[in-house]
N, CA, C, O and the ligand as a Tripos MOL2 file, in Angstrom:
@<TRIPOS>MOLECULE
protein
  257   255    65     0     0
PROTEIN
NO_CHARGES

@<TRIPOS>ATOM
      1 N         -63.5580 -120.9650  136.4100 N.3       1 MET1
      2 CA        -63.3280 -122.3770  136.2700 C.3       1 MET1
      3 C         -63.4810 -123.0910  137.6470 C.2       1 MET1
      4 O         -63.0190 -122.5930  138.6740 O.2       1 MET1
      5 N         -64.1120 -124.2110  137.6310 N.am      2 ALA2
      6 CA        -64.4150 -124.9330  138.9260 C.3       2 ALA2
      7 C         -63.0700 -125.4750  139.4910 C.2       2 ALA2
      8 O         -62.2140 -126.0100  138.7860 O.2       2 ALA2
      9 N         -62.9760 -125.2940  140.7660 N.am      3 LEU3
     10 CA        -61.8250 -125.8190  141.4840 C.3       3 LEU3
     11 C         -62.3420 -126.5320  142.7580 C.2       3 LEU3
     12 O         -63.4110 -126.1920  143.2650 O.2       3 LEU3
     13 N         -61.6110 -127.4790  143.2490 N.am      4 PRO4
     14 CA        -61.9730 -128.1260  144.5020 C.3       4 PRO4
     15 C         -61.9820 -127.1210  145.6360 C.2       4 PRO4
     16 O         -61.0550 -126.3260  145.7880 O.2       4 PRO4
     17 N         -63.0570 -127.1660  146.4430 N.am      5 GLY5
     18 CA        -63.2420 -126.2070  147.5140 C.3       5 GLY5
     19 C         -62.1600 -126.3330  148.6100 C.2       5 GLY5
     20 O         -61.6840 -125.3450  149.1680 O.2       5 GLY5
     21 N         -61.8100 -127.5670  148.8790 N.am      6 HIS6
     22 CA        -60.8200 -127.8030  149.9670 C.3       6 HIS6
     23 C         -59.8680 -128.9190  149.5350 C.2       6 HIS6
     24 O         -60.1840 -129.7630  148.6970 O.2       6 HIS6
     25 N         -58.7300 -128.8780  150.1310 N.am      7 ARG7
     26 CA        -57.7470 -129.9320  149.9440 C.3       7 ARG7
     27 C         -58.2980 -131.2160  150.5310 C.2       7 ARG7
     28 O         -58.8530 -131.2230  151.6300 O.2       7 ARG7
     29 N         -58.1360 -132.3350  149.7690 N.am      8 ARG8
     30 CA        -58.4690 -133.7320  150.2150 C.3       8 ARG8
     31 C         -57.2830 -134.2540  150.9380 C.2       8 ARG8
     32 O         -56.2240 -134.4480  150.3410 O.2       8 ARG8
     33 N         -57.4320 -134.4910  152.2250 N.am      9 THR9
     34 CA        -56.2890 -135.0240  152.9710 C.3       9 THR9
     35 C         -56.1500 -136.4970  152.7360 C.2       9 THR9
     36 O         -57.0590 -137.1260  152.1930 O.2       9 THR9
     37 N         -55.0300 -137.0690  153.1310 N.am     10 SER10
     38 CA        -54.8300 -138.5240  152.9460 C.3      10 SER10
     39 C         -55.8640 -139.2790  153.7830 C.2      10 SER10
     40 O         -56.3070 -140.3600  153.3970 O.2      10 SER10
     41 N         -56.2390 -138.7200  154.9090 N.am     11 GLY11
     42 CA        -57.2920 -139.3280  155.7580 C.3      11 GLY11
     43 C         -58.6340 -139.3980  155.0200 C.2      11 GLY11
     44 O         -59.3160 -140.4220  155.0600 O.2      11 GLY11
     45 N         -58.9990 -138.3250  154.3630 N.am     12 ASP12
     46 CA        -60.2240 -138.2420  153.5770 C.3      12 ASP12
     47 C         -60.2010 -139.3290  152.5440 C.2      12 ASP12
     48 O         -61.1750 -140.0660  152.3880 O.2      12 ASP12
     49 N         -59.0980 -139.4390  151.8320 N.am     13 LYS13
     50 CA        -58.9170 -140.4190  150.7870 C.3      13 LYS13
     51 C         -59.0590 -141.8390  151.3140 C.2      13 LYS13
     52 O         -59.7370 -142.6710  150.7100 O.2      13 LYS13
     53 N         -58.4130 -142.1080  152.4470 N.am     14 ARG14
     54 CA        -58.4460 -143.4600  152.9800 C.3      14 ARG14
     55 C         -59.7880 -143.8160  153.5800 C.2      14 ARG14
     56 O         -60.2100 -144.9710  153.5140 O.2      14 ARG14
     57 N         -60.4670 -142.8380  154.1660 N.am     15 ARG15
     58 CA        -61.8160 -143.1030  154.6990 C.3      15 ARG15
     59 C         -62.7670 -143.4090  153.5270 C.2      15 ARG15
     60 O         -63.6220 -144.2850  153.6610 O.2      15 ARG15
     61 N         -62.6480 -142.7460  152.4360 N.am     16 ARG16
     62 CA        -63.4840 -142.9610  151.2940 C.3      16 ARG16
     63 C         -63.1370 -144.3670  150.7130 C.2      16 ARG16
     64 O         -64.0380 -145.1210  150.3450 O.2      16 ARG16
     65 N         -61.8680 -144.6960  150.6370 N.am     17 ALA17
     66 CA        -61.4130 -145.9740  150.0530 C.3      17 ALA17
     67 C         -61.8050 -147.1860  150.9240 C.2      17 ALA17
     68 O         -61.7370 -148.3310  150.4760 O.2      17 ALA17
     69 N         -62.2280 -146.9030  152.2120 N.am     18 SER18
     70 CA        -62.5800 -148.0210  153.0750 C.3      18 SER18
     71 C         -63.8420 -148.7270  152.5660 C.2      18 SER18
     72 O         -64.1470 -149.8330  153.0110 O.2      18 SER18
     73 N         -64.5980 -148.0850  151.6120 N.am     19 HIS19
     74 CA        -65.8060 -148.7330  151.0680 C.3      19 HIS19
     75 C         -65.5750 -149.3510  149.6880 C.2      19 HIS19
     76 O         -66.5190 -149.8540  149.0800 O.2      19 HIS19
     77 N         -64.3460 -149.3240  149.1830 N.am     20 PHE20
     78 CA        -64.0610 -149.7610  147.8200 C.3      20 PHE20
     79 C         -63.9360 -151.2660  147.6640 C.2      20 PHE20
     80 O         -64.0400 -151.7710  146.5460 O.2      20 PHE20
     81 N         -63.7170 -151.9980  148.7460 N.am     21 ALA21
     82 CA        -63.4360 -153.4410  148.6540 C.3      21 ALA21
     83 C         -64.6410 -154.1420  148.1190 C.2      21 ALA21
     84 O         -65.7710 -153.8100  148.4790 O.2      21 ALA21
     85 N         -64.4160 -155.1290  147.2460 N.am     22 LEU22
     86 CA        -65.4900 -155.9200  146.6500 C.3      22 LEU22
     87 C         -65.8700 -157.0540  147.6120 C.2      22 LEU22
     88 O         -65.0170 -157.6430  148.2760 O.2      22 LEU22
     89 N         -67.1460 -157.3310  147.6650 N.am     23 LYS23
     90 CA        -67.6030 -158.4280  148.5080 C.3      23 LYS23
     91 C         -67.6190 -159.7250  147.8070 C.2      23 LYS23
     92 O         -67.8820 -159.7780  146.6050 O.2      23 LYS23
     93 N         -67.3550 -160.7510  148.4930 N.am     24 LYS24
     94 CA        -67.3160 -162.0750  147.8910 C.3      24 LYS24
     95 C         -68.7470 -162.4870  147.6050 C.2      24 LYS24
     96 O         -69.6510 -162.2280  148.4000 O.2      24 LYS24
     97 N         -68.9490 -163.1410  146.4440 N.am     25 VAL25
     98 CA        -70.3320 -163.5820  146.0740 C.3      25 VAL25
     99 C         -70.7240 -164.7320  147.0110 C.2      25 VAL25
    100 O         -70.0050 -165.7170  147.1760 O.2      25 VAL25
    101 N         -71.9300 -164.5430  147.6250 N.am     26 GLN26
    102 CA        -72.4270 -165.5530  148.5590 C.3      26 GLN26
    103 C         -73.0420 -166.7110  147.6860 C.2      26 GLN26
    104 O         -73.7720 -166.4670  146.7250 O.2      26 GLN26
    105 N         -72.7120 -167.9490  148.0680 N.am     27 THR27
    106 CA        -73.2670 -169.0870  147.4160 C.3      27 THR27
    107 C         -73.7830 -170.0840  148.4370 C.2      27 THR27
    108 O         -73.3600 -170.0840  149.5930 O.2      27 THR27
    109 N         -74.6950 -170.9250  148.0000 N.am     28 THR28
    110 CA        -75.1090 -172.0380  148.7700 C.3      28 THR28
    111 C         -74.7810 -173.3140  147.9950 C.2      28 THR28
    112 O         -74.4470 -173.2410  146.8120 O.2      28 THR28
    113 N         -74.8670 -174.4730  148.6350 N.am     29 SER29
    114 CA        -74.5460 -175.6980  147.9380 C.3      29 SER29
    115 C         -75.8600 -176.3390  147.4680 C.2      29 SER29
    116 O         -76.8940 -176.3190  148.1350 O.2      29 SER29
    117 N         -75.7290 -176.9150  146.2460 N.am     30 CYS30
    118 CA        -76.9210 -177.5910  145.6210 C.3      30 CYS30
    119 C         -77.2840 -178.8290  146.4730 C.2      30 CYS30
    120 O         -76.4230 -179.6020  146.8910 O.2      30 CYS30
    121 N         -78.6100 -178.9760  146.7070 N.am     31 ALA31
    122 CA        -79.0610 -180.1500  147.4510 C.3      31 ALA31
    123 C         -78.8170 -181.4450  146.7220 C.2      31 ALA31
    124 O         -78.6350 -182.4980  147.3320 O.2      31 ALA31
    125 N         -78.8170 -181.3500  145.3540 N.am     32 GLN32
    126 CA        -78.6780 -182.6040  144.5700 C.3      32 GLN32
    127 C         -77.2050 -182.9840  144.3440 C.2      32 GLN32
    128 O         -76.7690 -184.0990  144.6330 O.2      32 GLN32
    129 N         -76.4660 -182.0040  143.8160 N.am     33 CYS33
    130 CA        -75.0800 -182.3220  143.4020 C.3      33 CYS33
    131 C         -73.9860 -181.6930  144.2820 C.2      33 CYS33
    132 O         -72.8010 -181.9660  144.0950 O.2      33 CYS33
    133 N         -74.3950 -180.8490  145.2430 N.am     34 LYS34
    134 CA        -73.5100 -180.2740  146.2550 C.3      34 LYS34
    135 C         -72.5800 -179.2310  145.7070 C.2      34 LYS34
    136 O         -71.6710 -178.7930  146.4130 O.2      34 LYS34
    137 N         -72.7760 -178.8010  144.4360 N.am     35 LYS35
    138 CA        -71.9070 -177.7270  143.9180 C.3      35 LYS35
    139 C         -72.3870 -176.3470  144.3610 C.2      35 LYS35
    140 O         -73.5280 -176.1730  144.7890 O.2      35 LYS35
    141 N         -71.5040 -175.3950  144.2480 N.am     36 ALA36
    142 CA        -71.8110 -174.0500  144.6870 C.3      36 ALA36
    143 C         -72.7790 -173.3820  143.7170 C.2      36 ALA36
    144 O         -72.4810 -173.2960  142.5250 O.2      36 ALA36
    145 N         -73.9100 -172.9150  144.1830 N.am     37 VAL37
    146 CA        -74.9090 -172.2390  143.3850 C.3      37 VAL37
    147 C         -75.3360 -170.9360  144.0430 C.2      37 VAL37
    148 O         -75.1840 -170.7680  145.2520 O.2      37 VAL37
    149 N         -75.8650 -170.0240  143.2550 N.am     38 LEU38
    150 CA        -76.3470 -168.7630  143.7960 C.3      38 LEU38
    151 C         -77.6180 -169.0140  144.5820 C.2      38 LEU38
    152 O         -78.4500 -169.8070  144.1400 O.2      38 LEU38
    153 N         -77.8080 -168.3790  145.7240 N.am     39 PRO39
    154 CA        -79.0550 -168.5710  146.4650 C.3      39 PRO39
    155 C         -80.2620 -168.1580  145.6440 C.2      39 PRO39
    156 O         -80.2030 -167.2030  144.8690 O.2      39 PRO39
    157 N         -81.3950 -168.9100  145.8240 N.am     40 HIS40
    158 CA        -82.6420 -168.6750  145.1170 C.3      40 HIS40
    159 C         -82.5360 -168.7600  143.6220 C.2      40 HIS40
    160 O         -83.3010 -168.1230  142.8970 O.2      40 HIS40
    161 N         -81.5680 -169.5650  143.1450 N.am     41 HIS41
    162 CA        -81.4180 -169.8510  141.7320 C.3      41 HIS41
    163 C         -81.4230 -171.3790  141.4940 C.2      41 HIS41
    164 O         -81.0040 -172.1580  142.3500 O.2      41 HIS41
    165 N         -81.9140 -171.7780  140.2970 N.am     42 ALA42
    166 CA        -81.8260 -173.1980  139.9500 C.3      42 ALA42
    167 C         -80.3450 -173.5140  139.6780 C.2      42 ALA42
    168 O         -79.5760 -172.6830  139.1950 O.2      42 ALA42
    169 N         -79.9910 -174.7720  140.0200 N.am     43 CYS43
    170 CA        -78.6120 -175.2290  139.8090 C.3      43 CYS43
    171 C         -78.3120 -175.3440  138.3300 C.2      43 CYS43
    172 O         -79.0830 -175.9840  137.6150 O.2      43 CYS43
    173 N         -77.2150 -174.7500  137.8230 N.am     44 GLN44
    174 CA        -76.8620 -174.8160  136.4210 C.3      44 GLN44
    175 C         -76.3050 -176.1670  136.0170 C.2      44 GLN44
    176 O         -76.2750 -176.5240  134.8390 O.2      44 GLN44
    177 N         -75.8510 -176.9350  137.0580 N.am     45 PHE45
    178 CA        -75.1400 -178.1470  136.7520 C.3      45 PHE45
    179 C         -76.0820 -179.3340  136.6700 C.2      45 PHE45
    180 O         -75.9050 -180.1720  135.7860 O.2      45 PHE45
    181 N         -77.0350 -179.4460  137.5100 N.am     46 CYS46
    182 CA        -78.0160 -180.5470  137.4170 C.3      46 CYS46
    183 C         -79.4250 -180.0740  137.1750 C.2      46 CYS46
    184 O         -80.3210 -180.9050  137.0300 O.2      46 CYS46
    185 N         -79.6700 -178.7530  137.1210 N.am     47 GLY47
    186 CA        -80.9620 -178.2710  136.7150 C.3      47 GLY47
    187 C         -82.0880 -178.3880  137.7570 C.2      47 GLY47
    188 O         -83.2600 -178.3510  137.3820 O.2      47 GLY47
    189 N         -81.7700 -178.5280  139.0350 N.am     48 THR48
    190 CA        -82.8090 -178.7010  140.0240 C.3      48 THR48
    191 C         -82.9530 -177.4380  140.8580 C.2      48 THR48
    192 O         -82.0100 -176.6590  140.9940 O.2      48 THR48
    193 N         -84.1480 -177.2450  141.4170 N.am     49 TYR49
    194 CA        -84.3620 -176.1710  142.3940 C.3      49 TYR49
    195 C         -85.2860 -176.7570  143.4910 C.2      49 TYR49
    196 O         -86.3720 -177.2630  143.2070 O.2      49 TYR49
    197 N         -84.8340 -176.6730  144.6920 N.am     50 VAL50
    198 CA        -85.5620 -177.2050  145.8930 C.3      50 VAL50
    199 C         -85.9570 -178.6740  145.6560 C.2      50 VAL50
    200 O         -87.0800 -179.0900  145.9420 O.2      50 VAL50
    201 N         -84.9920 -179.4410  145.1230 N.am     51 GLY51
    202 CA        -85.1800 -180.8960  144.9330 C.3      51 GLY51
    203 C         -85.9660 -181.3010  143.7590 C.2      51 GLY51
    204 O         -86.1620 -182.5040  143.5800 O.2      51 GLY51
    205 N         -86.4770 -180.3620  142.8740 N.am     52 ARG52
    206 CA        -87.1770 -180.8320  141.6760 C.3      52 ARG52
    207 C         -86.5140 -180.2780  140.4450 C.2      52 ARG52
    208 O         -85.9300 -179.1950  140.4770 O.2      52 ARG52
    209 N         -86.6040 -181.0370  139.3300 N.am     53 ALA53
    210 CA        -85.9170 -180.6410  138.1030 C.3      53 ALA53
    211 C         -86.7200 -179.5760  137.4460 C.2      53 ALA53
    212 O         -87.9120 -179.7540  137.1920 O.2      53 ALA53
    213 N         -86.0670 -178.4220  137.1540 N.am     54 VAL54
    214 CA        -86.7220 -177.2860  136.5290 C.3      54 VAL54
    215 C         -86.0810 -176.8820  135.2220 C.2      54 VAL54
    216 O         -86.6800 -176.1680  134.4190 O.2      54 VAL54
    217 N         -84.8410 -177.3480  135.0070 N.am     55 LEU55
    218 CA        -84.1120 -176.9610  133.7760 C.3      55 LEU55
    219 C         -83.7660 -178.2790  133.0260 C.2      55 LEU55
    220 O         -83.5350 -179.3280  133.6260 O.2      55 LEU55
    221 N         -83.7450 -178.1510  131.6650 N.am     56 LYS56
    222 CA        -83.2700 -179.2910  130.8820 C.3      56 LYS56
    223 C         -81.7620 -179.0960  130.6420 C.2      56 LYS56
    224 O         -81.3430 -178.1620  129.9590 O.2      56 LYS56
    225 N         -80.9960 -179.9670  131.2000 N.am     57 ILE57
    226 CA        -79.5390 -179.8910  131.0370 C.3      57 ILE57
    227 C         -79.1270 -180.9060  129.9910 C.2      57 ILE57
    228 O         -79.2340 -182.1120  130.2150 O.2      57 ILE57
    229 N         -78.6420 -180.4130  128.8100 N.am     58 SER58
    230 CA        -78.3220 -181.3120  127.6810 C.3      58 SER58
    231 C         -76.9680 -181.9510  127.9730 C.2      58 SER58
    232 O         -76.8580 -183.1640  128.1500 O.2      58 SER58
    233 N         -75.9280 -181.0930  128.0200 N.am     59 ALA59
    234 CA        -74.5990 -181.5870  128.3060 C.3      59 ALA59
    235 C         -74.1740 -181.1460  129.7110 C.2      59 ALA59
    236 O         -74.3150 -179.9720  130.0550 O.2      59 ALA59
    237 N         -73.6610 -182.0660  130.5160 N.am     60 PRO60
    238 CA        -73.2930 -181.6640  131.8700 C.3      60 PRO60
    239 C         -72.1420 -180.6570  131.8410 C.2      60 PRO60
    240 O         -71.1270 -180.9150  131.1950 O.2      60 PRO60
    241 N         -72.2740 -179.5260  132.5190 N.am     61 LYS61
    242 CA        -71.2470 -178.5170  132.5660 C.3      61 LYS61
    243 C         -70.0950 -178.9530  133.4240 C.2      61 LYS61
    244 O         -70.2650 -179.6970  134.3890 O.2      61 LYS61
    245 N         -68.9020 -178.4770  133.0590 N.am     62 LYS62
    246 CA        -67.7240 -178.8010  133.8850 C.3      62 LYS62
    247 C         -67.7500 -178.0280  135.1730 C.2      62 LYS62
    248 O         -68.1670 -176.8710  135.2110 O.2      62 LYS62
    249 N         -67.3190 -178.6470  136.1910 N.am     63 LYS63
    250 CA        -67.2070 -178.0000  137.5260 C.3      63 LYS63
    251 C         -66.0670 -177.0270  137.4960 C.2      63 LYS63
    252 O         -64.9620 -177.4000  137.1010 O.2      63 LYS63
    253 N         -66.2890 -175.7550  137.9070 N.am     64 LYS64
    254 CA        -65.2690 -174.7390  137.8410 C.3      64 LYS64
    255 C         -64.2430 -174.9570  138.9000 C.2      64 LYS64
    256 O         -63.2880 -174.1860  139.0030 O.2      64 LYS64
    257 ZN        -77.0040 -179.2330  141.3020 Zn       65 ZN65
@<TRIPOS>BOND
     1     1     2 1
     2     2     3 1
     3     3     4 2
     4     3     5 am
     5     5     6 1
     6     6     7 1
     7     7     8 2
     8     7     9 am
     9     9    10 1
    10    10    11 1
    11    11    12 2
    12    11    13 am
    13    13    14 1
    14    14    15 1
    15    15    16 2
    16    15    17 am
    17    17    18 1
    18    18    19 1
    19    19    20 2
    20    19    21 am
    21    21    22 1
    22    22    23 1
    23    23    24 2
    24    23    25 am
    25    25    26 1
    26    26    27 1
    27    27    28 2
    28    27    29 am
    29    29    30 1
    30    30    31 1
    31    31    32 2
    32    31    33 am
    33    33    34 1
    34    34    35 1
    35    35    36 2
    36    35    37 am
    37    37    38 1
    38    38    39 1
    39    39    40 2
    40    39    41 am
    41    41    42 1
    42    42    43 1
    43    43    44 2
    44    43    45 am
    45    45    46 1
    46    46    47 1
    47    47    48 2
    48    47    49 am
    49    49    50 1
    50    50    51 1
    51    51    52 2
    52    51    53 am
    53    53    54 1
    54    54    55 1
    55    55    56 2
    56    55    57 am
    57    57    58 1
    58    58    59 1
    59    59    60 2
    60    59    61 am
    61    61    62 1
    62    62    63 1
    63    63    64 2
    64    63    65 am
    65    65    66 1
    66    66    67 1
    67    67    68 2
    68    67    69 am
    69    69    70 1
    70    70    71 1
    71    71    72 2
    72    71    73 am
    73    73    74 1
    74    74    75 1
    75    75    76 2
    76    75    77 am
    77    77    78 1
    78    78    79 1
    79    79    80 2
    80    79    81 am
    81    81    82 1
    82    82    83 1
    83    83    84 2
    84    83    85 am
    85    85    86 1
    86    86    87 1
    87    87    88 2
    88    87    89 am
    89    89    90 1
    90    90    91 1
    91    91    92 2
    92    91    93 am
    93    93    94 1
    94    94    95 1
    95    95    96 2
    96    95    97 am
    97    97    98 1
    98    98    99 1
    99    99   100 2
   100    99   101 am
   101   101   102 1
   102   102   103 1
   103   103   104 2
   104   103   105 am
   105   105   106 1
   106   106   107 1
   107   107   108 2
   108   107   109 am
   109   109   110 1
   110   110   111 1
   111   111   112 2
   112   111   113 am
   113   113   114 1
   114   114   115 1
   115   115   116 2
   116   115   117 am
   117   117   118 1
   118   118   119 1
   119   119   120 2
   120   119   121 am
   121   121   122 1
   122   122   123 1
   123   123   124 2
   124   123   125 am
   125   125   126 1
   126   126   127 1
   127   127   128 2
   128   127   129 am
   129   129   130 1
   130   130   131 1
   131   131   132 2
   132   131   133 am
   133   133   134 1
   134   134   135 1
   135   135   136 2
   136   135   137 am
   137   137   138 1
   138   138   139 1
   139   139   140 2
   140   139   141 am
   141   141   142 1
   142   142   143 1
   143   143   144 2
   144   143   145 am
   145   145   146 1
   146   146   147 1
   147   147   148 2
   148   147   149 am
   149   149   150 1
   150   150   151 1
   151   151   152 2
   152   151   153 am
   153   153   154 1
   154   154   155 1
   155   155   156 2
   156   155   157 am
   157   157   158 1
   158   158   159 1
   159   159   160 2
   160   159   161 am
   161   161   162 1
   162   162   163 1
   163   163   164 2
   164   163   165 am
   165   165   166 1
   166   166   167 1
   167   167   168 2
   168   167   169 am
   169   169   170 1
   170   170   171 1
   171   171   172 2
   172   171   173 am
   173   173   174 1
   174   174   175 1
   175   175   176 2
   176   175   177 am
   177   177   178 1
   178   178   179 1
   179   179   180 2
   180   179   181 am
   181   181   182 1
   182   182   183 1
   183   183   184 2
   184   183   185 am
   185   185   186 1
   186   186   187 1
   187   187   188 2
   188   187   189 am
   189   189   190 1
   190   190   191 1
   191   191   192 2
   192   191   193 am
   193   193   194 1
   194   194   195 1
   195   195   196 2
   196   195   197 am
   197   197   198 1
   198   198   199 1
   199   199   200 2
   200   199   201 am
   201   201   202 1
   202   202   203 1
   203   203   204 2
   204   203   205 am
   205   205   206 1
   206   206   207 1
   207   207   208 2
   208   207   209 am
   209   209   210 1
   210   210   211 1
   211   211   212 2
   212   211   213 am
   213   213   214 1
   214   214   215 1
   215   215   216 2
   216   215   217 am
   217   217   218 1
   218   218   219 1
   219   219   220 2
   220   219   221 am
   221   221   222 1
   222   222   223 1
   223   223   224 2
   224   223   225 am
   225   225   226 1
   226   226   227 1
   227   227   228 2
   228   227   229 am
   229   229   230 1
   230   230   231 1
   231   231   232 2
   232   231   233 am
   233   233   234 1
   234   234   235 1
   235   235   236 2
   236   235   237 am
   237   237   238 1
   238   238   239 1
   239   239   240 2
   240   239   241 am
   241   241   242 1
   242   242   243 1
   243   243   244 2
   244   243   245 am
   245   245   246 1
   246   246   247 1
   247   247   248 2
   248   247   249 am
   249   249   250 1
   250   250   251 1
   251   251   252 2
   252   251   253 am
   253   253   254 1
   254   254   255 1
   255   255   256 2
@<TRIPOS>SUBSTRUCTURE
     1 MET1         2 RESIDUE 1 A MET
     2 ALA2         6 RESIDUE 1 A ALA
     3 LEU3        10 RESIDUE 1 A LEU
     4 PRO4        14 RESIDUE 1 A PRO
     5 GLY5        18 RESIDUE 1 A GLY
     6 HIS6        22 RESIDUE 1 A HIS
     7 ARG7        26 RESIDUE 1 A ARG
     8 ARG8        30 RESIDUE 1 A ARG
     9 THR9        34 RESIDUE 1 A THR
    10 SER10       38 RESIDUE 1 A SER
    11 GLY11       42 RESIDUE 1 A GLY
    12 ASP12       46 RESIDUE 1 A ASP
    13 LYS13       50 RESIDUE 1 A LYS
    14 ARG14       54 RESIDUE 1 A ARG
    15 ARG15       58 RESIDUE 1 A ARG
    16 ARG16       62 RESIDUE 1 A ARG
    17 ALA17       66 RESIDUE 1 A ALA
    18 SER18       70 RESIDUE 1 A SER
    19 HIS19       74 RESIDUE 1 A HIS
    20 PHE20       78 RESIDUE 1 A PHE
    21 ALA21       82 RESIDUE 1 A ALA
    22 LEU22       86 RESIDUE 1 A LEU
    23 LYS23       90 RESIDUE 1 A LYS
    24 LYS24       94 RESIDUE 1 A LYS
    25 VAL25       98 RESIDUE 1 A VAL
    26 GLN26      102 RESIDUE 1 A GLN
    27 THR27      106 RESIDUE 1 A THR
    28 THR28      110 RESIDUE 1 A THR
    29 SER29      114 RESIDUE 1 A SER
    30 CYS30      118 RESIDUE 1 A CYS
    31 ALA31      122 RESIDUE 1 A ALA
    32 GLN32      126 RESIDUE 1 A GLN
    33 CYS33      130 RESIDUE 1 A CYS
    34 LYS34      134 RESIDUE 1 A LYS
    35 LYS35      138 RESIDUE 1 A LYS
    36 ALA36      142 RESIDUE 1 A ALA
    37 VAL37      146 RESIDUE 1 A VAL
    38 LEU38      150 RESIDUE 1 A LEU
    39 PRO39      154 RESIDUE 1 A PRO
    40 HIS40      158 RESIDUE 1 A HIS
    41 HIS41      162 RESIDUE 1 A HIS
    42 ALA42      166 RESIDUE 1 A ALA
    43 CYS43      170 RESIDUE 1 A CYS
    44 GLN44      174 RESIDUE 1 A GLN
    45 PHE45      178 RESIDUE 1 A PHE
    46 CYS46      182 RESIDUE 1 A CYS
    47 GLY47      186 RESIDUE 1 A GLY
    48 THR48      190 RESIDUE 1 A THR
    49 TYR49      194 RESIDUE 1 A TYR
    50 VAL50      198 RESIDUE 1 A VAL
    51 GLY51      202 RESIDUE 1 A GLY
    52 ARG52      206 RESIDUE 1 A ARG
    53 ALA53      210 RESIDUE 1 A ALA
    54 VAL54      214 RESIDUE 1 A VAL
    55 LEU55      218 RESIDUE 1 A LEU
    56 LYS56      222 RESIDUE 1 A LYS
    57 ILE57      226 RESIDUE 1 A ILE
    58 SER58      230 RESIDUE 1 A SER
    59 ALA59      234 RESIDUE 1 A ALA
    60 PRO60      238 RESIDUE 1 A PRO
    61 LYS61      242 RESIDUE 1 A LYS
    62 LYS62      246 RESIDUE 1 A LYS
    63 LYS63      250 RESIDUE 1 A LYS
    64 LYS64      254 RESIDUE 1 A LYS
    65 ZN65       257 GROUP 0 **** ****
């Protein structure tokens, strides 16, 4: 039966856990409506990308 080769010390555990934190999602602000949008994505709120309309927005979405 497989067993762990060595005891995992609390230092081992904490060193491994140092990489577990989640990173905050990076956003940029829309040039048109100034809302937070993902970089290199069209704005979901006003449907523009680099100043030109690329999406048809039927109902304006609520700001989160
Ligand atoms: Zn926008």
